[in-house]
C-alpha positions as CSV (number, residue, x, y, z in Angstrom):
1,X,16.9,21.2,23.8
2,X,15.7,20.5,27.2
3,X,16.7,18.1,29.6
4,X,16.0,16.1,32.6
5,X,18.4,13.7,33.9
6,X,20.7,11.8,36.4
7,X,24.2,11.7,36.1
8,X,25.6,8.2,35.1
9,X,21.8,7.4,34.9
10,X,18.6,7.5,33.7
11,X,17.4,10.6,31.8
12,X,15.3,12.2,28.9
13,X,15.1,14.8,26.3
14,X,13.3,16.9,24.3
15,X,14.9,18.6,21.3
16,X,12.8,21.7,19.7
17,X,12.8,24.1,16.6
18,X,9.7,25.3,17.9
19,X,10.3,27.2,21.4
20,X,9.5,25.8,24.5
21,X,6.0,27.2,26.2
22,X,6.1,24.5,29.4
23,X,8.4,21.8,30.5
24,X,7.1,19.4,32.7
25,X,10.0,17.0,34.6
26,X,9.3,14.0,36.4
27,X,6.4,12.2,36.6
28,X,3.6,12.6,39.0
29,X,2.4,10.2,41.8
30,X,6.0,9.8,44.3
31,X,7.7,12.4,45.6
32,X,10.0,9.7,46.7
33,X,11.0,9.0,43.1
34,X,13.8,10.2,42.0
35,X,15.0,8.2,39.1
36,X,14.7,11.1,35.5
37,X,12.3,9.0,33.3
38,X,9.5,11.7,31.9
39,X,10.2,14.8,30.2
40,X,7.5,17.2,28.6
41,X,7.2,20.0,26.3
42,X,4.3,22.3,25.5
43,X,4.0,24.2,21.9
44,X,2.3,26.6,20.0
45,X,1.7,25.4,16.4
46,X,-0.7,26.9,14.1
47,X,-3.5,24.8,15.5
48,X,-3.1,25.7,18.8
49,X,-0.8,23.9,21.0
50,X,0.4,20.5,20.9
51,X,2.0,18.1,24.2
52,X,5.3,16.3,23.4
53,X,6.0,13.5,26.5
54,X,9.3,11.9,26.3
55,X,9.7,8.4,28.6
56,X,12.0,5.6,29.6
57,X,9.8,3.1,31.1
58,X,11.4,0.8,34.1
59,X,12.8,-2.2,31.9
60,X,11.3,-3.9,35.0
61,X,14.2,-7.3,35.4
62,X,15.5,-9.2,36.9
63,X,10.9,-10.1,37.8
64,X,11.8,-11.7,41.2
65,X,13.6,-8.3,42.2
66,X,12.3,-4.7,43.3
67,X,12.6,-3.6,39.9
68,X,9.1,-5.3,38.3
69,X,6.8,-3.9,41.0
70,X,9.0,-0.7,40.8
71,X,8.1,-0.9,36.5
72,X,4.1,-2.2,37.1
73,X,3.6,1.0,39.7
74,X,5.2,3.6,36.9
75,X,3.1,2.6,34.6
76,X,0.0,3.4,37.0
77,X,1.3,6.6,37.5
78,X,1.5,7.1,34.0
79,X,-2.2,6.2,33.8
80,X,-3.1,8.6,35.6
81,X,-0.8,11.2,33.9
82,X,-2.0,10.2,31.0
83,X,-5.7,10.3,32.3
84,X,-5.5,14.5,32.5
85,X,-3.3,14.9,29.3
86,X,-6.5,13.5,27.6
87,X,-9.2,15.5,29.6
88,X,-7.5,18.5,27.8
89,X,-8.4,17.4,24.7
90,X,-5.1,18.5,22.8
91,X,-2.4,16.7,20.7
92,X,-0.7,14.5,23.0
93,X,2.2,12.6,22.0
94,X,3.9,10.0,24.4
95,X,6.9,8.6,23.0
96,X,10.0,6.5,23.8
97,X,11.3,3.6,25.2
98,X,8.4,1.8,26.6
99,X,10.1,-1.4,27.5
100,X,7.3,-3.4,25.9
101,X,6.8,-5.6,23.7
102,X,3.1,-5.1,23.0
103,X,1.9,-8.4,20.4
104,X,3.6,-11.6,19.1
105,X,4.4,-9.2,16.1
106,X,6.6,-7.1,17.9
107,X,8.8,-10.1,18.6
108,X,11.1,-12.1,16.0
109,X,10.8,-14.8,18.7
110,X,7.7,-14.3,21.2
111,X,8.2,-17.6,23.1
112,X,11.3,-16.9,23.6
113,X,10.8,-13.3,25.1
114,X,7.6,-14.3,27.7
115,X,8.2,-14.2,31.3
116,X,10.7,-11.1,31.0
117,X,9.3,-7.9,32.3
118,X,8.8,-6.5,28.8
119,X,6.6,-9.7,27.7
120,X,4.3,-10.7,30.8
121,X,1.0,-10.8,31.7
122,X,1.4,-8.2,34.0
123,X,2.9,-5.8,31.8
124,X,0.5,-6.1,29.1
125,X,-2.5,-5.3,31.5
126,X,-0.6,-1.9,32.0
127,X,-0.3,-2.0,28.3
128,X,-4.1,-2.6,27.4
129,X,-5.7,-0.4,30.3
130,X,-3.1,2.8,28.3
131,X,-4.1,1.9,25.2
132,X,-8.2,1.5,26.1
133,X,-8.0,5.4,28.0
134,X,-8.0,6.6,24.3
135,X,-3.9,6.4,23.2
136,X,-3.0,5.0,19.6
137,X,-0.3,3.1,19.0
138,X,1.2,5.2,16.1
139,X,2.8,2.4,14.3
140,X,-0.1,0.1,14.2
141,X,-2.4,2.9,13.3
142,X,0.0,2.6,9.7
143,X,1.1,-1.0,9.3
144,X,0.1,-4.4,10.2
145,X,3.7,-5.5,9.4
146,X,6.2,-6.8,11.5
147,X,8.5,-4.0,12.8
148,X,11.5,-3.6,15.6
149,X,13.1,-1.1,17.0
150,X,15.6,-2.5,19.6
151,X,18.3,-5.4,18.4
152,X,20.6,-7.0,20.7
153,X,24.6,-6.7,20.9
154,X,25.0,-10.6,21.7
155,X,24.0,-13.4,20.2
156,X,24.3,-12.1,16.1
157,X,20.4,-10.5,16.9
158,X,21.0,-7.2,13.9
159,X,22.2,-10.4,11.5
160,X,19.3,-12.2,12.0
161,X,16.8,-10.0,12.6
162,X,15.9,-11.1,16.2
163,X,14.5,-7.8,17.0
164,X,12.0,-6.7,18.8
165,X,9.5,-3.6,19.4
166,X,10.0,-1.3,22.3
167,X,10.3,2.2,21.3
168,X,6.3,3.3,20.8
169,X,4.8,6.6,20.0
170,X,1.1,6.6,21.6
171,X,-1.3,9.2,20.3
172,X,-4.2,11.2,22.0
173,X,-7.2,11.0,19.6
174,X,-6.1,15.2,18.4
175,X,-3.1,13.6,17.4
176,X,-3.9,10.7,16.0
177,X,-6.6,12.6,13.7
178,X,-3.4,14.3,12.6
179,X,-1.2,11.4,11.6
180,X,0.6,11.7,8.4
181,X,2.9,8.7,9.0
182,X,5.4,6.5,10.8
183,X,9.2,5.6,9.8
184,X,11.6,3.4,11.8
185,X,14.9,3.9,10.9
186,X,16.1,0.3,10.9
187,X,18.8,1.6,8.7
188,X,21.2,3.2,11.9
189,X,21.5,-0.1,13.6
190,X,24.0,-1.1,10.7
191,X,26.2,2.0,11.3
192,X,29.1,1.4,13.2
193,X,29.0,1.5,16.4
194,X,25.3,2.2,16.6
195,X,23.0,2.2,19.6
196,X,21.0,-1.0,20.0
197,X,17.4,1.3,19.4
198,X,16.9,2.6,16.5
199,X,15.1,6.1,16.0
200,X,11.2,6.0,15.0
201,X,9.9,8.8,13.3
202,X,6.0,10.5,13.3
203,X,5.0,12.3,11.4
204,X,1.9,14.9,11.4
205,X,-0.2,17.8,10.2
206,X,0.1,20.4,13.1
């Protein structure tokens, strides 16, 4: 396992049965940014190499604070990072908590979320730019049905299935070609003392 974290703050990690060939910690583009929100591992597989990059994208709320511009700037830096990875023409999986609701289908009550940093024009523009670089939303490549990954602990959200989809797997063309399926482990949210997020599993032929 490799980690990148801040004590009592942000953190990301990759747990792998394969040895790490390379590890990258932190998002390039701003030397003053100390927030631990990105880690990437490179692994050797039978068909060559695969890159797996875990992120914890900034939430951005409240939108009238410095947190929202930071979110948008972080996403612009992420776009530059992804462009560089796509140029390698390797299987590349970008995954984690994106704190973004891509489409109305990805929220039980999209109107109630509109204007939040997770679901507003500026955030969605950055999501579309990332997608237009050539990255594929793995879940939407396999189903058009609603599927949520987060249920708030308040207002009985889990009981009412009032969830949102903010945890994503984004794939380079080479990774998308090897995608076999995606499973959202919704049942985990019903466990005793669960997280408000549930795991999203991608299956690949590598």
